[in-house]
KEVEX-509647 format. One record per atom (N, C-alpha, C): x negated, y negated, z negated; residue in three letters. Coordinates in steps of 0.02 Angstrom, whole numbers, padded with zeros to 5 digits, always signed. Layout:
N
XYZALA/...
//
This chain:
117
-03166+00953-00171MET/-03072+00965-00139MET/-03089+00966-00055MET/-03154+00951-00050LYS/-03160+00981+00050LYS/-03205+01037+00054LYS/-03238+01078+00004GLU/-03271+01144+00004GLU/-03220+01208-00011GLU/-03180+01171-00034VAL/-03139+01244-00048VAL/-03091+01227+00000VAL/-03050+01180+00005LEU/-02989+01206+00076LEU/-03042+01194+00136LEU/-03113+01174+00149LYS/-03128+01233+00221LYS/-03145+01329+00184LYS/-03155+01353+00139ASN/-03172+01405+00100ASN/-03100+01421+00141ASN/-03028+01379+00129ARG/-02984+01427+00132ARG/-02942+01440+00193ARG/-02952+01378+00236THR/-02983+01386+00326THR/-02977+01442+00335THR/-03056+01419+00323LYS/-03112+01503+00342LYS/-03060+01547+00341LYS/-03052+01571+00278ALA/-03031+01642+00234ALA/-02985+01665+00283ALA/-02943+01609+00275PHE/-02857+01610+00342PHE/-02865+01652+00392PHE/-02922+01636+00461ALA/-02954+01655+00493ALA/-02930+01713+00490ALA/-03017+01729+00429ILE/-03046+01787+00465ILE/-02999+01852+00408ILE/-02931+01816+00380ASP/-02876+01860+00368ASP/-02830+01888+00404ASP/-02826+01834+00467CYS/-02814+01843+00519CYS/-02797+01886+00565CYS/-02880+01871+00596TRP/-02909+01906+00631TRP/-02914+02000+00601TRP/-02912+02022+00522ASN/-02930+02072+00497ASN/-02852+02090+00504ASN/-02800+02034+00498LEU/-02735+02072+00520LEU/-02717+02144+00586LEU/-02730+02088+00620CYS/-02736+02105+00676CYS/-02790+02144+00737CYS/-02838+02179+00663ARG/-02859+02215+00689ARG/-02825+02302+00699ARG/-02769+02277+00643LYS/-02715+02349+00619LYS/-02692+02383+00648LYS/-02650+02286+00702PHE/-02561+02307+00767PHE/-02614+02343+00799PHE/-02568+02390+00850PRO/-02585+02458+00904PRO/-02634+02414+00951PRO/-02665+02433+01010VAL/-02703+02421+01055VAL/-02631+02391+01109VAL/-02602+02338+01114THR/-02551+02361+01185THR/-02526+02283+01222THR/-02530+02295+01247ARG/-02536+02234+01282ARG/-02487+02178+01274ARG/-02424+02199+01237GLU/-02377+02144+01190GLU/-02430+02128+01139GLU/-02435+02159+01100TYR/-02466+02144+01041TYR/-02539+02130+01033TYR/-02537+02128+01109ASP/-02627+02088+01135ASP/-02598+02013+01113ASP/-02533+02001+01151ALA/-02524+01931+01175ALA/-02522+01881+01100ALA/-02488+01913+01055TYR/-02482+01884+01032TYR/-02516+01878+00954TYR/-02595+01944+00946CYS/-02637+01941+00930CYS/-02691+01891+00928CYS/-02702+01865+01012ARG/-02785+01815+01062ARG/-02725+01741+01006ARG/-02632+01740+01000GLN/-02627+01676+00978GLN/-02611+01675+00952GLN/-02626+01709+00894LEU/-02615+01724+00816LEU/-02713+01701+00787LEU/-02757+01710+00815ILE/-02808+01707+00815ILE/-02846+01664+00822ILE/-02793+01635+00881ARG/-02840+01558+00904ARG/-02825+01497+00854ARG/-02729+01502+00840CYS/-02732+01438+00828CYS/-02757+01474+00727CYS/-02782+01522+00688SER/-02766+01517+00658SER/-02843+01489+00644SER/-02899+01516+00659SER/-02957+01494+00693SER/-02968+01408+00700SER/-02909+01396+00773SER/-02920+01305+00747SER/-02919+01261+00681SER/-02832+01288+00614VAL/-02868+01287+00574VAL/-02908+01260+00553VAL/-02957+01282+00539GLY/-03006+01284+00500GLY/-03074+01252+00552GLY/-03101+01256+00609ALA/-03117+01233+00625ALA/-03082+01147+00648ALA/-03049+01108+00654ASN/-02997+01060+00649ASN/-03011+01034+00571ASN/-02999+01075+00555TYR/-03010+01040+00463TYR/-03078+01014+00458TYR/-03138+01061+00482ARG/-03195+01040+00472ARG/-03180+00974+00521ARG/-03185+00974+00567ALA/-03182+00928+00592ALA/-03152+00848+00569ALA/-03086+00875+00552ALA/-03074+00781+00471ALA/-03104+00765+00454ALA/-03177+00829+00409CYS/-03194+00798+00373CYS/-03270+00769+00388CYS/-03304+00762+00446ARG/-03329+00723+00483ARG/-03302+00649+00544ARG/-03237+00614+00522ALA/-03190+00590+00578ALA/-03215+00527+00538ALA/-03242+00509+00577LYS/-03264+00423+00565LYS/-03223+00363+00565LYS/-03179+00388+00564SER/-03155+00342+00501SER/-03051+00363+00492SER/-03027+00293+00480ASN/-02962+00337+00428ASN/-02900+00369+00480ASN/-02909+00312+00550ALA/-02878+00334+00590ALA/-02889+00413+00633ALA/-02954+00422+00626ASP/-02987+00466+00676ASP/-02962+00554+00599ASP/-02966+00520+00544PHE/-02952+00558+00500PHE/-02898+00582+00503PHE/-02843+00549+00530ILE/-02772+00571+00503ILE/-02740+00599+00587ILE/-02784+00599+00627ASN/-02783+00631+00700ASN/-02801+00670+00712ASN/-02864+00719+00650LYS/-02857+00762+00664LYS/-02838+00819+00629LYS/-02811+00784+00564LEU/-02785+00833+00494LEU/-02705+00821+00570LEU/-02679+00809+00596LYS/-02632+00814+00629LYS/-02652+00889+00685LYS/-02688+00886+00664ILE/-02685+00942+00722ILE/-02691+00984+00738ILE/-02733+00977+00647VAL/-02725+01035+00563VAL/-02644+01052+00534VAL/-02595+01013+00550GLU/-02563+01026+00552GLU/-02504+01071+00585GLU/-02516+01055+00681GLU/-02509+01068+00742GLU/-02524+01188+00743GLU/-02582+01160+00685GLU/-02609+01225+00721GLU/-02598+01278+00640GLU/-02589+01263+00593ALA/-02541+01310+00529ALA/-02492+01289+00570ALA/-02432+01287+00549ASP/-02357+01292+00598ASP/-02354+01325+00648ASP/-02396+01322+00751GLU/-02416+01359+00747GLU/-02432+01455+00718GLU/-02465+01450+00691SER/-02499+01497+00619SER/-02412+01551+00597SER/-02391+01500+00581MET/-02348+01534+00524MET/-02277+01567+00579MET/-02290+01515+00641TYR/-02235+01562+00701TYR/-02245+01616+00725TYR/-02320+01658+00702PHE/-02342+01697+00762PHE/-02315+01759+00703PHE/-02341+01727+00628LEU/-02336+01757+00581LEU/-02252+01787+00575LEU/-02233+01732+00577GLU/-02155+01736+00560GLU/-02132+01799+00628GLU/-02132+01805+00696ILE/-02145+01844+00754ILE/-02183+01923+00746ILE/-02262+01933+00717PHE/-02248+02002+00695PHE/-02237+02015+00638PHE/-02192+02003+00588LEU/-02139+02004+00507LEU/-02079+02050+00560LEU/-02042+01994+00601GLU/-01990+02049+00650GLU/-01997+02089+00671GLU/-02075+02049+00737ILE/-02079+02152+00756ILE/-02111+02193+00731ILE/-02169+02186+00693SER/-02185+02259+00683SER/-02156+02288+00610SER/-02158+02341+00597GLU/-02134+02413+00556GLU/-02192+02416+00513GLU/-02247+02371+00513LYS/-02300+02418+00455LYS/-02326+02319+00441LYS/-02384+02332+00366GLU/-02421+02271+00362GLU/-02395+02195+00341GLU/-02319+02209+00322HIS/-02261+02173+00292HIS/-02263+02110+00220HIS/-02339+02168+00186GLN/-02354+02125+00129GLN/-02405+02114+00153GLN/-02436+02146+00188GLY/-02508+02069+00217GLY/-02479+01992+00243GLY/-02421+02003+00318ILE/-02396+01944+00352ILE/-02374+01909+00319ILE/-02337+01921+00230LYS/-02303+01884+00205LYS/-02351+01847+00151LYS/-02425+01875+00128ARG/-02466+01844+00082ARG/-02491+01768+00142ARG/-02516+01801+00211LEU/-02555+01748+00266LEU/-02495+01681+00283LEU/-02398+01716+00305LEU/-02403+01643+00269LEU/-02360+01618+00218LEU/-02398+01620+00168LYS/-02370+01600+00098LYS/-02422+01574+00102LYS/-02509+01578+00129GLU/-02582+01529+00117GLU/-02555+01474+00178GLU/-02514+01505+00259ALA/-02505+01458+00297ALA/-02467+01402+00278ALA/-02422+01413+00241ASP/-02376+01345+00190ASP/-02409+01320+00162ASP/-02483+01339+00101GLU/-02503+01312+00075GLU/-02550+01226+00116GLU/-02567+01260+00163LEU/-02632+01290+00210LEU/-02576+01183+00235LEU/-02529+01183+00246LEU/-02472+01156+00278LEU/-02437+01094+00268LEU/-02417+01121+00208SER/-02431+01063+00155SER/-02460+01027+00105SER/-02518+01080+00089ILE/-02590+01017+00082ILE/-02591+00981+00130ILE/-02593+00974+00221VAL/-02617+00936+00262VAL/-02563+00884+00279VAL/-02506+00886+00282VAL/-02432+00860+00261VAL/-02468+00797+00220VAL/-02467+00830+00146ALA/-02460+00792+00102ALA/-02536+00757+00087ALA/-02605+00765+00111SER/-02647+00721+00142SER/-02641+00676+00174SER/-02613+00696+00263ILE/-02598+00635+00298ILE/-02550+00592+00259ILE/-02485+00590+00246LYS/-02455+00557+00191LYS/-02475+00490+00163LYS/-02550+00528+00138THR/-02574+00487+00082THR/-02642+00467+00146THR/-02655+00449+00181MET/-02688+00407+00192MET/-02634+00377+00227MET/-02598+00366+00258ARG/-02557+00324+00307ARG/-02553+00271+00269ARG/-02520+00295+00169ASN/-02476+00245+00118ASN/-02560+00203+00142ASN/-02627+00237+00118ARG/-02674+00178+00108ARG/-02706+00139+00145ARG/-02682+00153+00213LYS/-02706+00079+00277LYS/-02646+00060+00269LYS/-02593+00063+00227SER/-02527-00014+00245SER/-02512-00037+00179SER/
//
């Protein structure tokens, strides 16, 4: 399962980057594109860090970062859906993927917390 999520989170970052390449190069779009690229790539980077956690508490803390970054990615994708007149199908697909990744991470956090108690 770890390898599947590593691959999915990496693909998510790359797909967000590819989406951002399709938007006009303007100051306004650039600000949102930079944010989306940062948070979407942070999902995968922090998931990989969680896989190398030193303890269950460390694992949960790192997954909480993944949760925050996935949610932030969804925020910027929602903004693009509202401000952009194109790429709606691609944005909706990425929103769905971000939501699925977020659900998996939240479930993993709950599972780990239940194991601790």
